[in-house]
C-alpha positions, 0 to 999 in steps of 0.5 A, a space after each residue: 348035690 342030691 339027685 332025685 329021680 323025676 318024671 318029666 312033663 312030656 312023659 307023665 301019664 294018667 293022674 300025674 299028667 292031670 296033676 302036672 296040668 294043674 300045677 304048671 306055671 302058666 307063663 312057661 308051661 313047666 312044673 317047678 322042681 319043688 313039685 316035680 320031686 313028688 312025681 313018683 308019688 302023685 299023692 304026695 304031689 297033690 298034698 304038697 300042692 294043696 298045702 301050698 295053695 291053702 297057704 298062698 290063697 287061703 287068707 283073703 285078708 292078706 294080699 298075695 304080694 305080702 304072702 309072697 314076701 312072708 314066704 321069701 323071708 321064711 325061706 331065707 331064714 331057713 337057709 333055703 336056696 330055692 
């Protein structure tokens, strides 16, 4: 399995800390690993999160549950383990 260096939420400072606050899961206060892999390049984290937010919240005519189902099917078809 690949290992990618990341910065933990407790060690984040400045711009990264602000981005972590925006991207953390409100239920547990943690940042998903798929976002945390960008921690050494905060601009990449912001771009990834902006794309995710646009895809998951940008189409008001499609209910959130349906967007999540589409994302799940696409991930499964792509062989994604996440």
